[in-house]
N, C-alpha and C positions, 0 to 999 in steps of 0.2 A: 684572227680566227681562233687561235689557241686561247686568247683571252676570253672570247665569247663562250667557247666550250667550257673553260674553267668556271666562268660565271654561272653557266647553266648547271654544271655539276654541283656547285655550291648551293645554288637556289634549290635544286632537287633535294639536296641533303637536308636543308633547313625545313622544307615542306614536309619531308618524311619524318624528321625529328618532331615537328609540330604535331603530325598525326599520331606518332607514338606517344608523345606527351599527353595528347587528348585521351588516348586509350588507357593511360595509366594515371589519370587525374585523381586527385584525392577526393574523399567523400564530401568535402566541404566546398568543392568547386561550384561556381555559379552559372556555368553554361547550360544549354539545353541538353537533355538526356542524362544518362548516368544514374548513379545511385547516391543516396544519402545514408551513411552508416549510422545506426543508433545501437547502443549497447544495452543489454539487459543483464544485470547482476542479481541473480535470484537464488532462493533456497530450493533447488531442484532435487536435493537428497538431504539426508540428515533429519534432525528432530522435528522440523516444521516444514517438511517438503511439500505438504499439502498446500500451503500458502503460495509458495513459489510456482508450483505447477498450475494452480488456478489462475494466478496473475499472468503467467505465460500464455495460457489459452486465450485470455482476453486480449493480450497484446497481439498475438498472432492473428486473431480475427480482425482486429482493427487495421493492422497492416495490410491484410488481404483486401479489405474493403477500400482503403485509401489508394492502394496501388492499381486499382481498376482505372482510376483517372490520373493518378500521380500527383505530384506537387510541382507545378511549373515545369512539367516534362520529366521530372525525376521520380524514381521509385525509392521507397524506403527499404533498406537492407538491414536485417536484424543480426547482430552478433551477440550470442548468448554465452554467459559463463555461469557455472554452478558454484555458488559460494558454500555449499554443503552445510548450510545452517550454522556457519562458523564465522566469527568476526575477522579472524586473521585471513581466512580465505576470501572474505568480502573485500578486504583491503588489497590483497594481491590481484584479485579479479578486476577491481577498479583501475589499478595501475596498468594492467595489461590492456584494458579497453582504451585507456587514455593515451598511453605511450606507444603501444604496438599496433593496435587496431585503428587508431586515429579516428575514433568515432566523433560525431558532431554533438552528441548528447548521450547521457546514460540514464537508464531507468532502473530503479531498485534502491534498496532491497525491500523485501516484504515486511521485515521486522525492524524495530527501532535500533537495537544493538548493532545489527549488520549494516544498517544505513549510516549510523554514526561512524562506523569504521571506514566509510568511503568519503566522508565530507571533506577532509583535508586534501585528498587526491583531487577532487573536483575543484576546490579552491585554488590549489597550487597550479593546476593545469588549465584553469579557466575554461572548464567544460561543464555545461549545465547538467546537474544531477536532479532527477525528479523521482521521488519515492511515491508509489501509488498508495501505500498503506501504513507507513511508519508514522506513528502519532506522537512520539516524544517531542515536546515543545523545543528542546535545545537543538534539534537537527537543523533548523533554519535560523535560529536566533539564540545567542547565548551570551550572558554577561554583558548585555547592552550592545552587542555587535551582531550585525546581520551577516550571515553567510550568503553572500550575494549571488553565488552560482548554484544555490540549493533551493529546491522548490518541492511542494507536495500537492497531491490532488485529494487528500483526505483531511478530515478535521483533526484537531489535536487533542491530547490527553485531558487537559483541563476542561475542555468542552464536554468530552465524552464522560468523564467522571462526574461532572456537575449534572449532566442529564440523568445519569443513573441515580444520583442522590435525590434529585427532584422527583423522579418517578417513584422511588422507594417511599418518599415522604407523602407525596400527593396522591398517588394512585394505589399503592399498596398499604398506606397508612402505617408505615414502620416507625417505631419509636426507638428500638434497641437493635443495633446492627453489629455483626462481627465482620472483620476484614481478614482475608487470607490471601497473602501475596507470594509471588515467586521472587525471592530476594536476589536472584541472579539476573533479573530482567529489568531493564530501564523502563520498558513499556508498563510492566505490572506496577512498579513503584510509582510511576507518574500518574496512572489512573487512580491508584489508592490514595495518593496525596490529595488529588482534586476531590475525590469522593468524600473523604473524611472532612475536609474543610467545608464543603457545601452541606453535608449532612448535619454537621454541628451547627452551622448557621441556621439551618431549618429547625433547630431545636432537638435534634436526635442525639442519642448517646452511643458511643462506640464501647461495647461491653467486652470485646475480645479482639486482640490483634495477634495473628500467628503468621508464620512464614515457612516456606519450603524452598527447595532449589530444583531446577530443571533436572529431569531424569529420576527424581524420587518416585517410588511406586507404592509405598505403604504409608497411608495418611491416617490410619485409625486412631493413633494416640493424639495427634493434633486435633482431629475432629471431635474426639471425646472431650478434650479440654474446652473446645468451643461450645459443645452441647451443654456442658456444665454451667455455662454463663447464661443460658436461656435467651439467646438472641431471637428476634422476630424474623431475621433475614441475614444472609451471608453475602457479602460482596467479594467476588472471586475473579479478579482481573488477570487471568492467566492464558496460557495457550492450550489448545485442544487435547494434547496427549496427557498432560497432568490433570486438566480440568475434568476430563471424562472419568478418570479413576477416582478423583476426589468426590464428584457428585455420586458416583456409584457406591463408594464406601460410606458416604454420609447417609444415604438411604438405608444401607445395611445396618447402621447403628441407631436408626430411628430419628436421625436429624432431617426432618421433613419440611423445614421452613423454606421459603423461596430463596433460591440462589440467583445471583445476577452477575454478569460479566460484560466484557466489551467485545469488540470485533475479533479478538483472538480466539473466541469460541467457534468462529464461523468456518467449520470444515465438515465435509460429509463424514469424516472419520469419527467425529465426536459421538454420533449416535451409536456407532459400532462399539466404541469403547465403553460408554456409559450405560447404554441400553435405553430404549425409547421410554420405558416406564419411569426410570430414574430421573429423566430430564423433564418430566412434567413438573410444573410450578417453577420453571426457570426462565430467565429473561436475559436478553442482551441488547446493548446499544450497537447500532450498525450504520453503515453508510448508505445502504439502499436495500430494497426488498424486491425480489422477483414478483411478489404479489401486488406491488404498487400498480395501480391502473393507468398511470401516466403513459401516454402513447410512445414516447421515446424509450421508456423502460421496456415496454412490451415488444417494441420492434427489435431491441437488443436481445431480449430473451428468445424471441423467435429465431433470430439469426444464429445465436449461440447454439440453440438446440439443433438447428439444421446442420451445423458444422460438426457438432460433437455428440452425435447419436442420441439425441433427445435428453441430453444432460442439462440440468437446470443450473444456471450460472450463480455462483455465490458472490459475495461482495468483493473478494479479491479478484475475481474475473472481471467484474464490472469496473473496478478501479484501474486494473491493468489496461482495459479497453479505453477508458476515459483518458488515461495518461498519454496514450499514443495520439489521440485526437487533440489533446491539450498541446502537445509538442508539435503536431502537424500544423495546427492553427498558427502557432508562433512562427514556424518556418515560412509559412505562406505570407504572413503579414510582414515578416522581416525581408522577404524577397531574397533570402540568402540561407545557406546552410553552414555559414561560419559560426562557430560556437558563441562568440561574443555578440553577434547580431541576434542569435536565437535567445540568448540570456536577456537581452534588452526587451525583446518582444514578449517573452514569458512574463516578465515583471509588469508589463502593461496590460495583461489580460483582465478584461472587465466585462462580465456578462455573457461569457461563453456557456452555452447550454450543453450539458453533458448528461449521461445516463444518471449519474448520482446527484444531479442538480445543477443549477446555474452557478458558475464560478466567477467570483471577483476576488482577487488577491488583496490581502491586507499588507501593511508595511513590513511584515515579517515573512512574506512569501507564503502565507498560509491561506487556504481558501475559506471564505465565509459562506457556509452552507449548512443545510439541515441534517439532522440525524433521525434515524427511525428506531423504534422499539419493537423487538420481535419476541414472541413467546414460543417456547417449545411445547407442542401438544402432540402426544403420541409419536414423537420422533420427527415431527414436521415443524418448520418455522412458520408461525402465523403472524402476519402484520398487525401490530396494535395501533401505533400512532406515529406521526411525524412531528419532530420537535425542531422549531426554527431557532437560529442563533440569537 
């Protein structure tokens, strides 16, 4: 009798322990119910906070939509860290998400430098890292080696720089160009290198090359040197804070030629800094346009405006949104929230239709997708054309 009682007690203990274990299961457990933790390491404060905040809005909208049905009975749980627009903070944030929060995957950062700071953490801990908007080519593939746990949902700098060069040559009929870069930015240098190579191949001439560093505020001397070389066009692949001041000061000294940049210009704050009039005759390459008539784009725009008080989503919001759906699709196909299973499914993505286009990954984990050209007219972005890879 005592033996039976003891057996019953032990059985009750193990059942209870099992229940407790189920209640405290990790984010990557494969049973029904529970949550799947995903990390977001974004620039929510600091010099390029507009990018991270926009991406976060898109991420949160996508999670809200996905969690209405869940993924095989689970909900996505977002764990967010603010990297403060700083590479060292991005590294420590990634380490926290990987080792303390035990996330199944990480999203971020918005910029190339802050994403590069996380790559080794992802590789060492074998946790997928997906950047929505960092375009530097070496993030996923460097020196002949694939960073197999790193992915992106945006196109890369060589494509973006080449598109800008071809648009300058073919559409704007530019013969002589100046290039002004942020020498502290991997993003800016990558776009500039691709632009110069393609523009020279097209028969164009680079008549001036100048540089600045992030946080500079007075560009008059630099712009005066550029103006003296009589360029037809200025390629300015920077971020919105400096770009806004540069364009404004260029117009003040009578440098009224077309300016063009990349997706780093895409912030609502750009118009406030530069002024709507100064931005006339400027262009950017970008990942999507809210003015695109595609039904998937318009459905996203409507949902975003409904959630965020009629605010129009920029490309960072669209790519943040797309990145969650890219990740959710991989989790669904993997039938698992284990990081290594997700990594394998992400790499096999082929033909997934997202807001920013249909995604097929190449051997470097970069999506093969189109770019759009936008023009600023009286402070508003106007859709010009779409360029296929």
